[in-house]
C-alpha positions as semicolon CSV with decimal commas, in nm:
position;residue;x (nm);y (nm);z (nm)
1;M;-4,628;-6,369;-0,479
2;N;-4,983;-6,234;-0,456
3;K;-5,217;-6,077;-0,706
4;V;-5,251;-5,700;-0,727
5;K;-5,587;-5,533;-0,782
6;I;-5,575;-5,245;-1,033
7;T;-5,869;-5,005;-1,022
8;I;-5,908;-4,729;-1,281
9;L;-5,979;-4,421;-1,069
10;K;-5,987;-4,148;-1,327
11;T;-5,942;-4,085;-1,698
12;T;-5,827;-3,733;-1,769
13;L;-5,756;-3,493;-2,052
14;N;-5,514;-3,202;-2,026
15;E;-5,718;-2,968;-2,244
16;E;-5,448;-2,703;-2,272
17;L;-5,186;-2,948;-2,399
18;A;-5,437;-3,139;-2,612
19;K;-5,543;-2,815;-2,781
20;E;-5,181;-2,731;-2,864
21;Y;-5,048;-3,078;-2,953
22;G;-5,334;-3,325;-2,988
23;V;-5,527;-3,428;-3,294
24;E;-5,868;-3,275;-3,355
25;G;-6,132;-3,429;-3,130
26;L;-5,888;-3,593;-2,887
27;G;-6,062;-3,700;-2,567
28;P;-5,981;-3,908;-2,259
29;C;-5,832;-4,254;-2,310
30;P;-6,069;-4,475;-2,508
31;M;-5,920;-4,800;-2,371
32;M;-5,969;-4,758;-1,998
33;K;-6,290;-4,671;-1,816
34;E;-6,331;-4,534;-1,464
35;G;-6,426;-4,813;-1,226
36;Q;-6,269;-5,093;-1,431
37;V;-6,087;-5,352;-1,221
38;F;-5,802;-5,578;-1,330
39;Y;-5,594;-5,833;-1,140
40;A;-5,225;-5,874;-1,215
41;D;-4,923;-6,063;-1,088
42;Y;-4,626;-6,131;-1,315
43;A;-4,805;-6,054;-1,643
44;K;-5,019;-5,782;-1,797
45;P;-5,389;-5,853;-1,744
46;E;-5,593;-5,932;-2,052
47;G;-5,753;-5,618;-2,195
48;F;-5,515;-5,384;-2,013
49;C;-5,341;-5,111;-2,214
50;D;-4,983;-5,202;-2,313
51;E;-4,853;-4,849;-2,252
52;A;-5,021;-4,823;-1,911
53;W;-4,871;-5,161;-1,816
54;K;-4,522;-5,040;-1,907
55;A;-4,574;-4,741;-1,677
56;I;-4,694;-4,939;-1,371
57;Y;-4,553;-5,292;-1,389
58;Q;-4,267;-5,217;-1,149
59;Y;-4,517;-5,106;-0,883
60;V;-4,729;-5,416;-0,945
61;F;-4,417;-5,632;-0,909
62;A;-4,320;-5,463;-0,582
63;L;-4,669;-5,498;-0,436
64;A;-4,703;-5,859;-0,553
65;H;-4,378;-5,954;-0,380
66;G;-4,424;-5,750;-0,064
67;T;-4,593;-5,836;0,261
68;G;-4,856;-5,567;0,230
69;E;-4,715;-5,382;0,530
70;E;-4,459;-5,170;0,346
71;L;-4,502;-4,807;0,250
72;F;-4,361;-4,699;-0,085
73;Y;-4,053;-4,477;-0,093
74;Y;-3,980;-4,470;0,277
75;G;-4,331;-4,360;0,366
76;D;-4,312;-4,016;0,205
77;W;-4,553;-4,084;-0,083
78;I;-4,855;-4,303;0,003
79;R;-4,969;-4,335;0,364
80;K;-5,154;-4,666;0,317
81;P;-4,948;-4,988;0,324
82;G;-4,987;-5,214;0,023
83;V;-5,126;-4,935;-0,199
84;A;-4,985;-4,722;-0,480
85;I;-5,152;-4,451;-0,688
86;C;-5,001;-4,439;-1,038
87;S;-5,076;-4,311;-1,383
88;C;-4,997;-4,412;-1,735
89;N;-4,741;-4,212;-1,931
90;D;-4,980;-4,042;-2,175
91;G;-4,902;-3,673;-2,123
92;L;-5,220;-3,552;-2,292
93;R;-5,471;-3,795;-2,140
94;P;-5,327;-3,982;-1,842
95;V;-5,523;-4,254;-1,666
96;I;-5,492;-4,266;-1,287
97;M;-5,495;-4,606;-1,116
98;K;-5,500;-4,747;-0,766
99;L;-5,288;-5,058;-0,715
100;E;-5,361;-5,273;-0,409
101;R;-5,185;-5,586;-0,292
102;T;-5,436;-5,866;-0,228
103;E;-5,403;-6,179;-0,019
104;E;-5,488;-6,394;-0,321
105;P;-5,187;-6,598;-0,432
106;A;-5,075;-6,560;-0,792
107;V;-5,086;-6,872;-1,006
108;M;-4,816;-6,931;-1,264
109;D;-5,003;-7,070;-1,565
110;Y;-4,720;-7,130;-1,807
111;V;-4,592;-7,463;-1,933
112;P;-4,215;-7,511;-1,904
113;V;-4,027;-7,578;-2,229
114;R;-3,841;-7,908;-2,237
């Protein structure tokens, strides 16, 4: 299993939906910033949004366990092997992320219970 690099590409705000459904003054996600980089393997990186992690962890898992040569979904989604472009599940202000498989091995840092 290898680490996966998560880069925050874009924070967005759907102004039309935010105007209709959002609270006054709602803006783009306050937790994630464009250009931020996180590294993940089997666990959510420290400082990473819980909701965003729930939306992308299955892609992180697939990339971490792959060879880096596979294309997602039979090659009809992303043309670059070892990469996925995903977003969190916030319908008013989604954050768009690039996930990339690295060659850095993941390190399991837990202590087994006896």
